[in-house]
N, CA, C and O atoms as CSV, one atom per row, in Angstrom:
chain,resi,resn,atom,element,x,y,z
A,1,UNK,N,N,0.844,-1.537,0.174
A,1,UNK,CA,C,0.009,0.073,0.471
A,1,UNK,C,C,0.878,0.873,-0.009
A,1,UNK,O,O,2.066,0.691,0.258
A,2,UNK,N,N,0.485,1.891,-0.792
A,2,UNK,CA,C,1.256,3.204,-1.185
A,2,UNK,C,C,0.962,4.317,0.015
A,2,UNK,O,O,-0.225,4.631,-0.070
A,3,UNK,N,N,1.571,4.978,1.028
A,3,UNK,CA,C,2.225,5.933,1.925
A,3,UNK,C,C,0.530,6.981,1.465
A,3,UNK,O,O,0.214,7.282,0.314
A,4,UNK,N,N,0.023,7.201,2.264
A,4,UNK,CA,C,-1.195,7.876,2.255
A,4,UNK,C,C,-2.494,7.505,1.594
A,4,UNK,O,O,-3.567,8.104,1.661
A,5,UNK,N,N,-2.163,6.289,0.878
A,5,UNK,CA,C,-3.484,5.810,0.207
A,5,UNK,C,C,-4.601,5.783,1.160
A,5,UNK,O,O,-5.741,6.107,0.829
A,6,UNK,N,N,-4.219,5.328,2.557
A,6,UNK,CA,C,-5.449,4.919,3.723
A,6,UNK,C,C,-5.854,6.119,3.587
A,6,UNK,O,O,-5.856,6.242,4.812
A,7,UNK,N,N,-6.285,7.368,3.149
A,7,UNK,CA,C,-6.680,8.636,3.489
A,7,UNK,C,C,-8.050,8.794,2.170
A,7,UNK,O,O,-8.926,9.628,1.946
A,8,UNK,N,N,-7.672,7.669,1.620
A,8,UNK,CA,C,-8.688,7.349,0.336
A,8,UNK,C,C,-9.643,6.992,0.515
A,8,UNK,O,O,-9.509,6.322,1.539
A,9,UNK,N,N,-11.393,6.917,-0.002
A,9,UNK,CA,C,-12.438,6.283,1.109
A,9,UNK,C,C,-12.583,5.186,-0.737
A,9,UNK,O,O,-12.569,5.423,-1.945
A,10,UNK,N,N,-12.692,4.165,0.071
A,10,UNK,CA,C,-12.530,2.860,-1.146
A,10,UNK,C,C,-13.909,2.632,-1.376
A,10,UNK,O,O,-14.769,2.974,-0.564
A,11,UNK,N,N,-14.182,2.002,-2.578
A,11,UNK,CA,C,-15.414,1.220,-3.178
A,11,UNK,C,C,-16.163,0.304,-1.899
A,11,UNK,O,O,-17.387,0.335,-2.023
A,12,UNK,N,N,-15.737,-0.432,-0.806
A,12,UNK,CA,C,-16.279,-0.768,-0.180
A,12,UNK,C,C,-17.213,0.015,0.499
A,12,UNK,O,O,-18.294,-0.470,0.834
A,13,UNK,N,N,-16.977,0.930,0.689
A,13,UNK,CA,C,-17.914,2.051,1.392
A,13,UNK,C,C,-18.510,2.052,0.823
A,13,UNK,O,O,-19.506,1.952,1.539
A,14,UNK,N,N,-19.152,2.127,-1.014
A,14,UNK,CA,C,-19.623,3.096,-1.708
A,14,UNK,C,C,-20.949,3.381,-1.308
A,14,UNK,O,O,-21.509,4.474,-1.218
A,15,UNK,N,N,-21.414,2.131,-1.060
A,15,UNK,CA,C,-22.875,2.097,-0.486
A,15,UNK,C,C,-23.661,3.120,0.926
A,15,UNK,O,O,-24.803,3.526,1.141
A,16,UNK,N,N,-22.448,3.216,1.589
A,16,UNK,CA,C,-22.711,4.231,2.721
A,16,UNK,C,C,-22.450,5.271,2.355
A,16,UNK,O,O,-23.031,6.051,3.109
A,17,UNK,N,N,-21.630,6.074,1.251
A,17,UNK,CA,C,-21.522,7.010,0.798
A,17,UNK,C,C,-22.586,7.522,0.204
A,17,UNK,O,O,-22.705,8.737,0.041
A,18,UNK,N,N,-23.422,6.703,-0.162
A,18,UNK,CA,C,-24.235,6.796,-1.503
A,18,UNK,C,C,-25.230,7.428,-0.811
A,18,UNK,O,O,-25.693,8.513,-1.165
A,19,UNK,N,N,-25.640,6.731,0.291
A,19,UNK,CA,C,-26.394,6.815,1.000
A,19,UNK,C,C,-26.295,7.911,1.758
A,19,UNK,O,O,-27.434,8.160,2.155
A,20,UNK,N,N,-25.362,8.877,2.262
A,20,UNK,CA,C,-25.101,10.002,3.063
A,20,UNK,C,C,-25.473,10.997,2.258
A,20,UNK,O,O,-26.145,11.914,2.731
A,21,UNK,N,N,-24.969,10.993,0.405
A,21,UNK,CA,C,-24.736,11.564,-0.523
A,21,UNK,C,C,-26.714,11.826,-0.603
A,21,UNK,O,O,-27.114,12.892,-0.134
A,22,UNK,N,N,-27.830,10.790,-1.215
A,22,UNK,CA,C,-28.388,10.666,-0.799
A,22,UNK,C,C,-29.290,11.668,0.577
A,22,UNK,O,O,-30.268,12.363,0.298
A,23,UNK,N,N,-28.915,11.592,1.542
A,23,UNK,CA,C,-29.271,12.279,2.802
A,23,UNK,C,C,-28.751,13.714,2.509
A,23,UNK,O,O,-29.758,14.421,2.518
A,24,UNK,N,N,-28.211,14.095,2.382
A,24,UNK,CA,C,-27.309,15.907,1.456
A,24,UNK,C,C,-28.582,16.291,0.717
A,24,UNK,O,O,-29.329,17.231,0.991
A,25,UNK,N,N,-28.708,15.369,-0.310
A,25,UNK,CA,C,-29.344,16.073,-1.729
A,25,UNK,C,C,-30.930,16.497,-0.892
A,25,UNK,O,O,-31.390,17.567,-1.291
A,26,UNK,N,N,-31.747,15.800,0.161
A,26,UNK,CA,C,-32.858,15.725,0.740
A,26,UNK,C,C,-32.914,17.335,1.231
A,26,UNK,O,O,-33.740,18.220,1.012
A,27,UNK,N,N,-31.806,17.311,1.905
A,27,UNK,CA,C,-31.442,18.542,2.836
A,27,UNK,C,C,-30.803,19.486,1.872
A,27,UNK,O,O,-30.828,20.578,2.439
A,28,UNK,N,N,-30.181,19.631,0.572
A,28,UNK,CA,C,-30.351,20.775,-0.295
A,28,UNK,C,C,-31.461,20.542,-0.683
A,28,UNK,O,O,-31.397,21.720,-0.332
A,29,UNK,N,N,-32.451,20.262,-1.049
A,29,UNK,CA,C,-33.282,20.767,-1.707
A,29,UNK,C,C,-34.171,21.208,-0.852
A,29,UNK,O,O,-34.868,22.101,-1.334
A,30,UNK,N,N,-34.440,20.900,0.335
A,30,UNK,CA,C,-34.869,21.789,1.415
A,30,UNK,C,C,-34.989,23.053,1.601
A,30,UNK,O,O,-35.861,23.910,1.745
A,31,UNK,N,N,-33.234,22.865,1.535
A,31,UNK,CA,C,-32.696,24.422,1.611
A,31,UNK,C,C,-33.026,25.659,0.343
A,31,UNK,O,O,-32.965,26.880,0.485
A,32,UNK,N,N,-33.297,25.071,-0.598
A,32,UNK,CA,C,-33.172,26.004,-2.322
A,32,UNK,C,C,-35.067,25.750,-1.928
A,32,UNK,O,O,-35.771,26.487,-2.619
A,33,UNK,N,N,-35.658,25.058,-1.189
A,33,UNK,CA,C,-37.227,25.904,-1.004
A,33,UNK,C,C,-37.285,26.524,0.001
A,33,UNK,O,O,-38.340,27.112,0.243
A,34,UNK,N,N,-36.664,26.572,0.523
A,34,UNK,CA,C,-36.428,27.825,1.464
A,34,UNK,C,C,-35.547,29.186,1.105
A,34,UNK,O,O,-35.311,30.087,1.910
A,35,UNK,N,N,-35.170,29.145,-0.100
A,35,UNK,CA,C,-34.376,30.100,-0.678
A,35,UNK,C,C,-33.321,30.447,-0.532
A,35,UNK,O,O,-32.859,31.464,-1.051
A,36,UNK,N,N,-32.573,29.503,0.372
A,36,UNK,CA,C,-31.131,29.349,1.028
A,36,UNK,C,C,-30.134,28.556,-0.112
A,36,UNK,O,O,-29.640,27.433,-0.011
A,37,UNK,N,N,-30.044,29.285,-0.943
A,37,UNK,CA,C,-29.047,28.910,-1.941
A,37,UNK,C,C,-27.729,28.528,-1.407
A,37,UNK,O,O,-27.335,27.367,-1.516
A,38,UNK,N,N,-27.080,29.374,-0.878
A,38,UNK,CA,C,-25.279,29.121,-0.610
A,38,UNK,C,C,-25.236,28.335,0.803
A,38,UNK,O,O,-24.150,27.941,1.227
A,39,UNK,N,N,-26.526,28.093,1.586
A,39,UNK,CA,C,-26.734,27.205,2.501
A,39,UNK,C,C,-26.800,25.842,2.092
A,39,UNK,O,O,-26.647,24.898,2.867
A,40,UNK,N,N,-27.046,25.733,0.774
A,40,UNK,CA,C,-27.516,24.748,0.421
A,40,UNK,C,C,-26.076,24.210,-0.428
A,40,UNK,O,O,-25.601,23.096,-0.207
A,41,UNK,N,N,-25.589,24.990,-1.231
A,41,UNK,CA,C,-24.563,24.996,-1.662
A,41,UNK,C,C,-22.979,24.705,-0.404
A,41,UNK,O,O,-21.981,24.000,-0.550
A,42,UNK,N,N,-23.298,25.377,0.447
A,42,UNK,CA,C,-22.331,25.332,1.212
A,42,UNK,C,C,-22.364,23.251,2.527
A,42,UNK,O,O,-21.536,22.810,3.324
A,43,UNK,N,N,-23.918,22.606,1.974
A,43,UNK,CA,C,-24.627,21.566,2.643
A,43,UNK,C,C,-23.619,20.360,1.469
A,43,UNK,O,O,-22.960,19.363,1.764
A,44,UNK,N,N,-23.941,21.130,-0.131
A,44,UNK,CA,C,-23.201,20.332,-0.938
A,44,UNK,C,C,-21.451,19.797,-0.701
A,44,UNK,O,O,-20.910,18.694,-0.788
A,45,UNK,N,N,-20.969,21.104,-0.386
A,45,UNK,CA,C,-19.719,20.491,-0.078
A,45,UNK,C,C,-19.288,20.247,1.101
A,45,UNK,O,O,-18.111,20.549,1.301
A,46,UNK,N,N,-20.266,19.485,2.529
A,46,UNK,CA,C,-19.751,19.468,3.155
A,46,UNK,C,C,-19.109,18.138,3.094
A,46,UNK,O,O,-19.978,17.474,2.530
A,47,UNK,N,N,-18.031,17.276,3.351
A,47,UNK,CA,C,-17.354,16.157,3.055
A,47,UNK,C,C,-17.016,16.046,1.630
A,47,UNK,O,O,-17.611,15.347,0.810
A,48,UNK,N,N,-15.980,16.822,1.411
A,48,UNK,CA,C,-15.442,17.065,0.343
A,48,UNK,C,C,-14.877,15.558,-0.356
A,48,UNK,O,O,-14.146,14.751,0.217
A,49,UNK,N,N,-15.414,15.441,-1.696
A,49,UNK,CA,C,-15.249,14.217,-2.449
A,49,UNK,C,C,-13.786,13.914,-3.373
A,49,UNK,O,O,-13.711,13.016,-4.211
A,50,UNK,N,N,-12.889,14.666,-3.098
A,50,UNK,CA,C,-11.800,14.307,-3.429
A,50,UNK,C,C,-10.793,13.635,-2.786
A,50,UNK,O,O,-9.699,13.277,-3.223
A,51,UNK,N,N,-11.288,13.501,-1.689
A,51,UNK,CA,C,-10.810,11.612,-1.306
A,51,UNK,C,C,-10.985,10.425,-1.436
A,51,UNK,O,O,-10.409,9.430,-0.997
A,52,UNK,N,N,-12.694,10.763,-2.734
A,52,UNK,CA,C,-12.759,9.428,-3.403
A,52,UNK,C,C,-12.622,9.086,-3.925
A,52,UNK,O,O,-12.623,9.845,-4.894
A,53,UNK,N,N,-12.236,7.358,-4.401
A,53,UNK,CA,C,-12.195,7.281,-5.488
A,53,UNK,C,C,-13.132,6.866,-6.502
A,53,UNK,O,O,-12.979,7.020,-7.714
A,54,UNK,N,N,-14.194,6.285,-5.873
A,54,UNK,CA,C,-14.905,5.155,-6.523
A,54,UNK,C,C,-16.036,6.826,-7.184
A,54,UNK,O,O,-16.750,7.734,-6.758
A,55,UNK,N,N,-15.511,6.306,-8.338
A,55,UNK,CA,C,-17.051,7.373,-10.016
A,55,UNK,C,C,-17.993,7.126,-9.495
A,55,UNK,O,O,-18.482,8.217,-9.203
A,56,UNK,N,N,-18.825,6.118,-9.049
A,56,UNK,CA,C,-20.465,6.723,-8.714
A,56,UNK,C,C,-20.582,7.312,-7.531
A,56,UNK,O,O,-21.782,7.384,-7.265
A,57,UNK,N,N,-20.012,7.710,-6.800
A,57,UNK,CA,C,-19.644,8.178,-5.457
A,57,UNK,C,C,-19.216,9.475,-5.971
A,57,UNK,O,O,-19.337,10.495,-5.293
A,58,UNK,N,N,-18.771,9.471,-7.027
A,58,UNK,CA,C,-18.000,11.919,-7.223
A,58,UNK,C,C,-19.438,11.980,-8.128
A,58,UNK,O,O,-20.253,12.897,-8.226
A,59,UNK,N,N,-19.420,10.682,-8.726
A,59,UNK,CA,C,-20.886,11.088,-9.817
A,59,UNK,C,C,-21.858,11.897,-8.865
A,59,UNK,O,O,-21.986,13.120,-8.800
A,60,UNK,N,N,-22.515,10.909,-8.140
A,60,UNK,CA,C,-23.264,11.293,-7.434
A,60,UNK,C,C,-23.055,12.994,-6.562
A,60,UNK,O,O,-23.736,14.019,-6.602
A,61,UNK,N,N,-22.223,12.755,-6.081
A,61,UNK,CA,C,-22.212,13.862,-5.412
A,61,UNK,C,C,-21.694,15.169,-5.829
A,61,UNK,O,O,-21.118,16.008,-5.137
A,62,UNK,N,N,-22.068,15.213,-7.384
A,62,UNK,CA,C,-21.587,16.112,-8.227
A,62,UNK,C,C,-22.895,16.392,-8.518
A,62,UNK,O,O,-23.347,17.534,-8.595
A,63,UNK,N,N,-23.562,15.306,-8.696
A,63,UNK,CA,C,-25.246,16.137,-9.172
A,63,UNK,C,C,-25.575,16.705,-8.012
A,63,UNK,O,O,-26.265,17.714,-8.153
A,64,UNK,N,N,-25.205,16.270,-6.408
A,64,UNK,CA,C,-25.878,17.469,-5.762
A,64,UNK,C,C,-25.154,18.550,-5.275
A,64,UNK,O,O,-25.559,19.340,-4.423
A,65,UNK,N,N,-23.798,18.578,-5.975
A,65,UNK,CA,C,-22.992,20.273,-5.502
A,65,UNK,C,C,-23.960,20.781,-6.903
A,65,UNK,O,O,-24.862,21.554,-6.578
A,66,UNK,N,N,-23.896,20.471,-8.315
A,66,UNK,CA,C,-24.241,20.681,-9.608
A,66,UNK,C,C,-25.875,21.259,-9.070
A,66,UNK,O,O,-26.144,22.345,-9.583
A,67,UNK,N,N,-26.734,20.829,-8.342
A,67,UNK,CA,C,-28.288,20.922,-8.448
A,67,UNK,C,C,-27.910,22.823,-7.295
A,67,UNK,O,O,-28.349,23.928,-7.613
A,68,UNK,N,N,-27.382,22.634,-6.561
A,68,UNK,CA,C,-26.715,23.708,-5.197
A,68,UNK,C,C,-26.127,24.897,-6.327
A,68,UNK,O,O,-26.783,25.918,-6.528
A,69,UNK,N,N,-25.166,24.707,-6.845
A,69,UNK,CA,C,-24.411,25.742,-7.612
A,69,UNK,C,C,-25.314,26.248,-8.746
A,69,UNK,O,O,-25.630,27.429,-8.598
A,70,UNK,N,N,-25.683,25.804,-9.561
A,70,UNK,CA,C,-26.638,26.320,-10.353
A,70,UNK,C,C,-28.322,27.220,-9.925
A,70,UNK,O,O,-29.185,27.615,-10.708
A,71,UNK,N,N,-28.277,27.311,-8.208
A,71,UNK,CA,C,-29.270,27.795,-7.739
A,71,UNK,C,C,-28.588,29.248,-7.394
A,71,UNK,O,O,-29.229,30.278,-7.187
A,72,UNK,N,N,-27.524,29.155,-7.380
A,72,UNK,CA,C,-26.654,30.685,-7.186
A,72,UNK,C,C,-26.752,31.728,-7.619
A,72,UNK,O,O,-26.101,31.890,-8.651
A,73,UNK,N,N,-27.362,32.648,-7.240
A,73,UNK,CA,C,-27.733,34.230,-8.390
A,73,UNK,C,C,-26.568,35.092,-7.703
A,73,UNK,O,O,-25.802,35.779,-8.378
A,74,UNK,N,N,-26.495,35.003,-6.338
A,74,UNK,CA,C,-25.316,36.207,-6.228
A,74,UNK,C,C,-24.429,35.500,-6.089
A,74,UNK,O,O,-24.393,34.782,-5.089
A,75,UNK,N,N,-23.158,35.453,-7.285
A,75,UNK,CA,C,-21.622,35.071,-7.206
A,75,UNK,C,C,-20.686,35.307,-6.007
A,75,UNK,O,O,-19.753,34.654,-5.540
A,76,UNK,N,N,-21.145,36.226,-5.747
A,76,UNK,CA,C,-20.096,37.088,-4.827
A,76,UNK,C,C,-20.211,37.049,-3.390
A,76,UNK,O,O,-19.480,37.483,-2.501
A,77,UNK,N,N,-21.602,36.254,-3.374
A,77,UNK,CA,C,-21.735,35.870,-2.224
A,77,UNK,C,C,-21.803,34.618,-2.104
A,77,UNK,O,O,-22.844,34.177,-1.617
A,78,UNK,N,N,-20.767,33.690,-2.491
A,78,UNK,CA,C,-20.817,32.341,-2.234
A,78,UNK,C,C,-19.271,32.072,-2.229
A,78,UNK,O,O,-18.730,31.162,-1.602
A,79,UNK,N,N,-18.895,32.624,-2.702
A,79,UNK,CA,C,-17.087,32.629,-2.626
A,79,UNK,C,C,-16.080,31.686,-1.082
A,79,UNK,O,O,-15.046,31.023,-1.154
A,80,UNK,N,N,-16.745,31.946,-0.134
A,80,UNK,CA,C,-16.753,31.341,1.022
A,80,UNK,C,C,-16.571,30.099,0.746
A,80,UNK,O,O,-15.561,29.436,0.982
A,81,UNK,N,N,-17.961,29.615,0.025
A,81,UNK,CA,C,-18.345,28.559,0.333
A,81,UNK,C,C,-17.810,27.373,-0.607
A,81,UNK,O,O,-17.988,26.208,-0.251
A,82,UNK,N,N,-17.087,27.707,-1.931
A,82,UNK,CA,C,-17.146,27.065,-2.914
A,82,UNK,C,C,-15.884,26.544,-3.094
A,82,UNK,O,O,-15.055,27.396,-2.776
A,83,UNK,N,N,-15.238,25.243,-3.563
A,83,UNK,CA,C,-14.439,24.719,-3.524
A,83,UNK,C,C,-14.223,24.590,-5.151
A,83,UNK,O,O,-14.976,24.199,-6.043
A,84,UNK,N,N,-12.316,25.292,-5.155
A,84,UNK,CA,C,-12.929,25.516,-7.074
A,84,UNK,C,C,-12.737,24.475,-7.346
A,84,UNK,O,O,-12.837,24.666,-8.558
A,85,UNK,N,N,-12.446,23.033,-7.242
A,85,UNK,CA,C,-12.262,21.631,-7.989
A,85,UNK,C,C,-14.163,21.460,-8.861
A,85,UNK,O,O,-14.440,20.484,-9.558
A,86,UNK,N,N,-14.988,22.393,-8.636
A,86,UNK,CA,C,-15.808,22.182,-8.557
A,86,UNK,C,C,-16.081,23.048,-9.784
A,86,UNK,O,O,-16.989,22.523,-10.427
A,87,UNK,N,N,-15.789,23.805,-10.170
A,87,UNK,CA,C,-16.205,24.874,-11.102
A,87,UNK,C,C,-15.364,23.706,-12.155
A,87,UNK,O,O,-15.949,23.659,-13.237
A,88,UNK,N,N,-14.479,23.021,-12.117
A,88,UNK,CA,C,-13.752,22.433,-12.772
A,88,UNK,C,C,-14.506,21.824,-13.372
A,88,UNK,O,O,-14.878,22.042,-14.525
A,89,UNK,N,N,-14.983,20.572,-12.323
A,89,UNK,CA,C,-15.824,19.423,-13.201
A,89,UNK,C,C,-17.311,20.385,-13.842
A,89,UNK,O,O,-18.205,20.056,-14.623
A,90,UNK,N,N,-17.157,21.108,-13.418
A,90,UNK,CA,C,-18.554,21.911,-13.893
A,90,UNK,C,C,-18.340,22.286,-15.918
A,90,UNK,O,O,-19.020,22.102,-16.928
A,91,UNK,N,N,-16.845,22.940,-15.541
A,91,UNK,CA,C,-16.713,22.862,-17.262
A,91,UNK,C,C,-16.787,21.969,-18.032
A,91,UNK,O,O,-17.248,21.864,-19.168
A,92,UNK,N,N,-16.165,21.124,-17.162
A,92,UNK,CA,C,-15.524,19.644,-18.352
A,92,UNK,C,C,-17.159,18.701,-18.601
A,92,UNK,O,O,-17.137,17.636,-19.218
A,93,UNK,N,N,-18.432,19.249,-18.058
A,93,UNK,CA,C,-19.220,19.056,-18.390
A,93,UNK,C,C,-20.012,18.637,-20.078
A,93,UNK,O,O,-20.580,17.714,-20.662
A,94,UNK,N,N,-19.590,19.938,-20.257
A,94,UNK,CA,C,-19.596,20.611,-21.660
A,94,UNK,C,C,-21.131,21.120,-21.968
A,94,UNK,O,O,-21.621,21.572,-23.003
A,95,UNK,N,N,-21.782,20.835,-20.484
A,95,UNK,CA,C,-23.551,21.396,-20.567
A,95,UNK,C,C,-23.156,22.867,-20.480
A,95,UNK,O,O,-22.368,23.304,-19.641
A,96,UNK,N,N,-23.738,23.561,-21.371
A,96,UNK,CA,C,-23.933,25.120,-21.931
A,96,UNK,C,C,-24.252,26.119,-20.366
A,96,UNK,O,O,-23.494,27.024,-20.017
A,97,UNK,N,N,-25.826,25.613,-19.392
A,97,UNK,CA,C,-25.659,25.949,-18.970
A,97,UNK,C,C,-25.468,25.747,-17.464
A,97,UNK,O,O,-26.049,26.239,-16.496
A,98,UNK,N,N,-24.394,24.802,-17.586
A,98,UNK,CA,C,-23.676,24.807,-16.195
A,98,UNK,C,C,-22.180,25.149,-16.738
A,98,UNK,O,O,-21.442,25.722,-15.937
A,99,UNK,N,N,-21.694,24.859,-17.973
A,99,UNK,CA,C,-20.373,25.704,-18.519
A,99,UNK,C,C,-21.187,27.159,-17.850
A,99,UNK,O,O,-21.257,27.358,-16.637
A,100,UNK,N,N,-21.687,27.968,-18.752
A,100,UNK,CA,C,-21.982,29.230,-18.188
A,100,UNK,C,C,-22.080,29.851,-16.890
A,100,UNK,O,O,-21.928,31.065,-16.763
A,101,UNK,N,N,-22.326,29.078,-15.911
A,101,UNK,CA,C,-22.578,29.442,-14.273
A,101,UNK,C,C,-20.873,28.959,-14.039
A,101,UNK,O,O,-20.027,29.819,-13.796
A,102,UNK,N,N,-20.608,27.875,-14.118
A,102,UNK,CA,C,-19.022,27.905,-13.998
A,102,UNK,C,C,-18.423,29.008,-14.583
A,102,UNK,O,O,-17.925,29.639,-13.651
A,103,UNK,N,N,-18.229,29.517,-15.516
A,103,UNK,CA,C,-17.479,31.049,-15.896
A,103,UNK,C,C,-17.664,32.161,-15.318
A,103,UNK,O,O,-16.724,32.844,-14.910
A,104,UNK,N,N,-18.720,32.446,-15.222
A,104,UNK,CA,C,-19.184,33.330,-14.187
A,104,UNK,C,C,-18.907,33.365,-12.971
A,104,UNK,O,O,-18.639,34.430,-12.415
A,105,UNK,N,N,-18.922,32.290,-12.387
A,105,UNK,CA,C,-17.939,32.572,-11.136
A,105,UNK,C,C,-16.580,32.163,-10.788
A,105,UNK,O,O,-15.975,32.249,-9.719
A,106,UNK,N,N,-16.113,31.538,-12.319
A,106,UNK,CA,C,-14.302,31.290,-12.470
A,106,UNK,C,C,-14.215,33.085,-12.768
A,106,UNK,O,O,-13.187,33.528,-12.255
A,107,UNK,N,N,-14.862,33.926,-13.310
A,107,UNK,CA,C,-14.550,34.934,-13.600
A,107,UNK,C,C,-14.171,35.647,-12.145
A,107,UNK,O,O,-13.079,36.156,-11.889
A,108,UNK,N,N,-15.498,35.559,-11.103
A,108,UNK,CA,C,-15.291,36.604,-10.125
A,108,UNK,C,C,-14.002,36.071,-9.258
A,108,UNK,O,O,-13.159,36.764,-8.689
A,109,UNK,N,N,-14.097,34.599,-9.324
A,109,UNK,CA,C,-12.691,34.172,-8.612
A,109,UNK,C,C,-11.176,34.324,-9.338
A,109,UNK,O,O,-10.137,33.915,-8.818
A,110,UNK,N,N,-11.251,34.889,-10.438
A,110,UNK,CA,C,-9.645,35.355,-10.819
A,110,UNK,C,C,-9.825,36.558,-10.213
A,110,UNK,O,O,-8.959,37.086,-9.514
A,111,UNK,N,N,-11.070,37.101,-10.474
A,111,UNK,CA,C,-10.675,39.031,-10.466
A,111,UNK,C,C,-10.429,38.679,-8.314
A,111,UNK,O,O,-9.425,38.955,-7.658
A,112,UNK,N,N,-11.196,38.298,-8.012
A,112,UNK,CA,C,-10.399,38.235,-6.441
A,112,UNK,C,C,-9.554,37.377,-5.747
A,112,UNK,O,O,-9.569,37.519,-4.524
A,113,UNK,N,N,-8.884,36.598,-6.166
A,113,UNK,CA,C,-7.780,35.152,-5.946
A,113,UNK,C,C,-6.872,35.338,-7.033
A,113,UNK,O,O,-5.947,34.575,-6.755
A,114,UNK,N,N,-6.499,36.111,-8.496
A,114,UNK,CA,C,-5.558,36.192,-9.718
A,114,UNK,C,C,-5.927,35.047,-9.944
A,114,UNK,O,O,-6.705,34.183,-9.540
A,115,UNK,N,N,-4.796,35.350,-11.069
A,115,UNK,CA,C,-4.448,33.654,-11.981
A,115,UNK,C,C,-3.054,32.243,-11.021
A,115,UNK,O,O,-2.342,31.271,-11.270
A,116,UNK,N,N,-3.520,33.231,-9.819
A,116,UNK,CA,C,-2.631,32.250,-9.345
A,116,UNK,C,C,-3.295,30.690,-8.556
A,116,UNK,O,O,-2.697,29.757,-8.019
A,117,UNK,N,N,-4.907,30.965,-8.806
A,117,UNK,CA,C,-5.935,30.158,-8.686
A,117,UNK,C,C,-5.927,29.058,-9.629
A,117,UNK,O,O,-6.170,27.854,-9.547
A,118,UNK,N,N,-5.581,29.828,-10.523
A,118,UNK,CA,C,-6.130,28.894,-12.061
A,118,UNK,C,C,-4.684,27.946,-12.095
A,118,UNK,O,O,-4.891,26.799,-12.490
A,119,UNK,N,N,-3.249,28.258,-11.738
A,119,UNK,CA,C,-2.351,28.046,-12.332
A,119,UNK,C,C,-1.982,26.701,-11.012
A,119,UNK,O,O,-1.210,25.748,-11.110
A,120,UNK,N,N,-2.806,27.079,-9.928
A,120,UNK,CA,C,-2.377,25.535,-8.940
A,120,UNK,C,C,-3.976,24.636,-8.738
A,120,UNK,O,O,-4.290,23.827,-7.864
A,121,UNK,N,N,-4.586,25.031,-9.634
A,121,UNK,CA,C,-5.529,23.964,-9.962
A,121,UNK,C,C,-5.510,23.210,-11.062
A,121,UNK,O,O,-6.137,22.155,-11.151
A,122,UNK,N,N,-4.529,23.872,-12.311
A,122,UNK,CA,C,-4.066,23.192,-13.245
A,122,UNK,C,C,-2.927,22.184,-12.555
A,122,UNK,O,O,-3.063,20.960,-12.575
A,123,UNK,N,N,-2.085,22.680,-12.104
A,123,UNK,CA,C,-0.704,21.899,-11.745
A,123,UNK,C,C,-1.643,20.821,-10.539
A,123,UNK,O,O,-1.333,19.753,-11.068
A,124,UNK,N,N,-2.295,20.513,-9.661
A,124,UNK,CA,C,-2.527,19.690,-8.759
A,124,UNK,C,C,-3.145,18.448,-9.141
A,124,UNK,O,O,-4.364,18.379,-9.296
A,125,UNK,N,N,-2.297,17.357,-9.320
A,125,UNK,CA,C,-2.290,16.097,-9.249
A,125,UNK,C,C,-2.887,15.111,-8.524
A,125,UNK,O,O,-3.223,13.961,-8.805
A,126,UNK,N,N,-2.975,15.936,-7.298
A,126,UNK,CA,C,-3.749,14.592,-6.104
A,126,UNK,C,C,-5.002,15.372,-6.180
A,126,UNK,O,O,-5.767,14.430,-6.389
A,127,UNK,N,N,-5.752,16.405,-6.160
A,127,UNK,CA,C,-6.784,16.883,-5.826
A,127,UNK,C,C,-7.504,16.601,-7.751
A,127,UNK,O,O,-7.779,17.529,-8.512
A,128,UNK,N,N,-7.623,15.303,-8.038
A,128,UNK,CA,C,-8.385,15.295,-9.258
A,128,UNK,C,C,-9.964,15.824,-8.735
A,128,UNK,O,O,-10.281,16.394,-7.692
A,129,UNK,N,N,-10.786,15.397,-9.886
A,129,UNK,CA,C,-12.179,15.846,-10.254
A,129,UNK,C,C,-12.731,14.663,-11.138
A,129,UNK,O,O,-13.868,14.720,-11.607
């Protein structure tokens, strides 16, 4: 076993992770109905998926994050909640509305954090989405 590999969540736990994601999804839907999209995004990003190797779990988590992300109207107000890795996963979908929203967020992120955040994201080989 490689050093640090034990930090990753293996496929053995996939069903438990999927169950947690489903619970999180219900909570997010409730927050969105209450018109609390930033809280929904914070909830969606709890338990970051970059430690998950199982693609089913990553995909299920992305669907939940995507739902909350697309509900955000105030891009400036949500920066403290957003992990940039989801922007790049969103851009990789090729879905026009998702890409448009991610590009709007990316523009504001670059204005706020500079080009360094883009370079760090592109150079990161450990935390891939």
